N, C-alpha and C positions, 0 to 999 in steps of 0.2 A: 240282693240290692245293697246299695250303700245306705247308711243311715247315720243320723246324728247320735253321737255316743251318749247324749243325755236322755234319749228316748226310753220310755218304759216298754216292756215287752208287748203289752196290749197295743201300743201305738205302732209297733213294728208290724204286727199281724194285720192291723187295719190298713196300713200303707201297702203291704203285700197284696191284699185283696183289691185295693184301689187301682194299683198298676195293672193287675191281671184283667180287670174290667176294661181299662183303657186300651190294652192290647187287643182284646176281643172286639172292641168297637172300631179300632184302627184297621184290623185285618179280619173283617167279618166272614170272608170266603175261604179262610185258611184254617182248617180244622186241626192242623198239626202244631199250632202255636200254643205252647204251654209256658206259663210264667214260672221261673225259678229264681230263688234268691241269687243275686249276683255274687256278693260276698259281704261279710261284716268286718269292718275295720274297727276292732275293739281292743287292740293292744298296741302300745307304743314301746319300742325297745331301742336301745342304742345299737345301731348297726356297726358303726365305727367311731371310735374316739380318735380324732386327728388334731391333737393339740398344736396350736400355732399355725393352723391351716384353715382356709375357707373353701368350702365345696362349691364349685361354680358349674359343674356339669356331671351327669350320671349316665352311664350306658351299660347295657347288658350284652354279653356275648351269648347269643341264643344257641350256639353249638355246645358250649360248656356250662352255661348258666352262671358263669363268673360275672361279677359286677366290677366295673371300673369307675373310679371317681377322678374328675379333674380337680386338683387342689391348687390353691394359690397360697404360697407361704407368706404369712402376714409381714414378717420382718423384712424380706427381700423383694417380695412381689413376684418371685419366680413361679413358673407353672410346673406341677408334678402330676404324673399319672400314678394313681394308687390302685394296685392290683390286690383286691381283698383276699382272694384265695391263697395267695403267696405272701401276703403282708409285705408287699413291695412298694417302695416309694421311688419312682423313676423320675429324675429331673429331666423334663422334656423341653422347656422353653424358658427364656429369660423374663417373660412377662406372663400374665394370666392366660390360661387356655380358654378359648371361647366355645369350642365344640370338639367332641370326639366322634369318630365313626369306626365301625368294623367293616372291612371289606372281606367277605367270606370267600370270594373267588380266589383272591391272592393271599389270604391269611394275613392281612394288614390290620394294624390299628393306626388310625390317622388322626393327628391332632392339629388344630389351627389356633393361632394365638394373636394377641395384641402386639407381639414382637415382629409381626409381618410375615412370619414363616409358617409353612405347612410341613410338618414332620411325619415321616412314615416309618413304622416299626414292624418287625415280624412278631405277630401276636403270639406265636408259639414259642418264641425264644426270649420273652421278656425276663430280664433279671437286673440286678443292680449295676451291671457293666454293659447293658445293651447298647449297641451302636445303631444309629439310625440307618435305615436302608437308603433314605434320601431326605433332602430338605429342599422344598420348593420355595424360591425366594423372589418372585417377580412382583409381588404386591408392594406398594409404596406407602401403605398406611395400615392401620389395624385391620385384621381380618375378622369379620363378624359371623360369617356363616359359610358352610360348604355342603355339598350334596353329591352323592355318587349317581352316575348313570349306570344302573345295574346291568351286568353281563356285557359291558362294553369297555371296561378298563378305563373309564373316564370319570373325572371329578370336576365339579364346578365350584368356584369360590368367589366370594364378594367381600368388599372391604370399604374402608373409609376413603380410599383413593378413587371411588366411583367406577372401578373396573370390575367387570365380570370376566374371570379367567377360566378357560377350559383346558384341562390337563390330561395328558396320557400318563396314567399312573403305573402302567406296565413298564414303560421306558423312562418315566420320571421327566417328561418333557412338556413344555408349554405348546399347546396346539393353536390357540388363538386368544386374542384379547378383544373384548367388547367394551367400549367406553360409552357411558351415558352422561350427557351433559346435564346432570342434575345433582342434587345433594346426596348425602350418604345413603348407600344401600344398607339396609338394617335387618339383620337377623334371619331372613328366610329366603331360600331359593328352593324351588321344587321342580323336578323333571316331570314333564307331561309328554304323552304320546299323542300326536295329532289325531289319530283315528279313534281316540277315546274322548275327544273334546267335541265341542259344538261346531267346530270348523270341519266341514265335510270334504271328502275326496282328497285328503292330503295325507302324506306319510312322513312329513318332516318332524323333527324333534323340537319341542318347545321348552322353554324355561319360564317359570313364574317368579317374578321379582317384584319387590316393592321397595320404594326409596323413602328417604326422610322427608321429601317434599310432598308426601301423601299421594303418590302416583303408583298405580299398579301396572306392570308391564308384562305382556306375553311376547316373548322374543323367539324368533326362529333361530335355532342354534347353528343351522347349516349356512345361512347367509347373513346372520347378525341383524336382520331386519326386525323392526318392531311390528308384530302382527296387529296388536291392539293395545291401547292403554286406557286406564280408567282413573279419573280424578275423583277422589273421595275426600271431601274437606272435613268430615266429622270424625276422623280417626287420627290418632297420633300414638301408635304403639304396635305391638306384635299382631300378626295376622295368622290365622289358622286356615289352611286350605282343606276344606272338608271333603271335597271331591273335585272333579274336573269342571264343575260349573259354579260352585259356591265357595265363598270364604267367609270366615267369621272374625269379627273384631269388636273392640269396645268403642261405643259411641261416646266421644269425650264431652258431648253436650248433654245427653240424657242418661249416661252411665249404663245404658242397656247393652247387652251383647247382641249385636246386629249381624244378620247374614245378608250378603250381597250376592245376587245371582248374576253371573257374567252373561248368561245367555239372554235373559229377559231384562237385564239392567234394572232389577227391582231390589228394594231393601225391605227386610222385615225384622222387627225387634223380637227377639226370641226369649231372652231371659233377663230378669232384673239384675243389674250389676251392683256395683258399689263405687263410692266416690274415689277411692284410692286407685291409682293407675295400675292396670293389670300388666304384669311383667312377662308372663309367658302363658301360652295356652297349648295344651296337648290333647290330641284326640285319641280315644281308645278304639282300637279296631273291632272290639267286641262290646256288645252291651250298650252302644249309643251313649257313651259317657264322654264328658269333656272336663279336663282338669285345668284349673287356673290358680295362680297366686298373685298377690298384689303387694304394693309397697307398704301396706299395713300389716304384712306378714299373715294374712288370712289365706288359707288354702281351701279352695272350694271345688267340689266335684258336682257337676251338673248332669241331670238326666236329659239327654238330647231329645227323646221322644216326648216326655212329659213336660219339659221346659221348666224345671225347678231345681233348686239346689238340694241335693240329697245329703251332703256332708260338708260341714264347715269346721275346720280345726285351725289352731293357731300355734305357730312356732316362731320364736323370735329370730330375726335375721335370716329367714328362709331365702335361699338364692336359686335353688333349682329343685324340681320334682320329677320323678319318673315312676310310672305305674307299670308293674310287671304283671300282665294279665293271666299268664298260665298258672301263676302261684297266688294271685290275688294280693300282692304286696305293693305298698306305696312307699317309695324312698324319698326322703326329704333332706336335701343338703343344706347345711347351715354353717355357722362359725364353730369350729372345734369339734362338731359332732355331725354325724349323719344318722337320721332316725329311720326306722322301718315300722310301718303299720301292717299288721297281718290279721 
């Protein structure tokens, strides 16, 4: 489990027993559930010193275990991809990189940026002289987010120009453009399969989008029609899609972390938040953990089953966090340094 680094050993043992009892109560008919310590974050190291740079995004290549950082050069504002394994700084964009993706099917590393471009590189051939495989340039404003449609050679991107763009990244061409007459699409697009959602007897592809005007959209990617939309007035920040029915966000009135169920249209407050605005939320696929950090530079890891904060650490100027589950490492990007907890 995660634990506060100021705890005494006896406190850790007590919390271990406490969670074990909760799991037994929650799953009374399953004899094979055994509680094990998730991991202990008890050491902070400098993962990388990157003087004159700000770390804005972190991604792991799960095939090689290499870590890539998106760095913004403070003096020029240019975006660089940092390859830790080869100590490589690749100039990728003229402005800050907002997101990195690895396409394992085509061996791409894909970067999008505030310079309105999506650049595609051969991840196996990154070096100081790497040439882009392609640059996708249809957006008319900053690009905030992108997502792959796995095994279909398609990419979705959204930006300040209010456009949702669908790309064929095998041929580096634009397939279609969806314009929503609303304010900025911000930070998150997720691909859903209709047969996994609450909408029955359909096989269409859906995307999950939220915009700056506090509206959640489910959009049919085949015909560009809005299947459903939800107006939520009490949030103004990032949203985490927990599954195909629920998403989590910070309630700007109560500072709770709330879950909205799309199917039942109900809201429940699940964890006590903090007054500083949450900047990003990440879900762990194992262990029911949620990670968040805020404008007060507090990094918190929440237990999703027990609904409490298991770890609270503080790093000045934290800009992005990534948790690597198979090794139990937490990467925290900041100005000039990227930290690792293990």
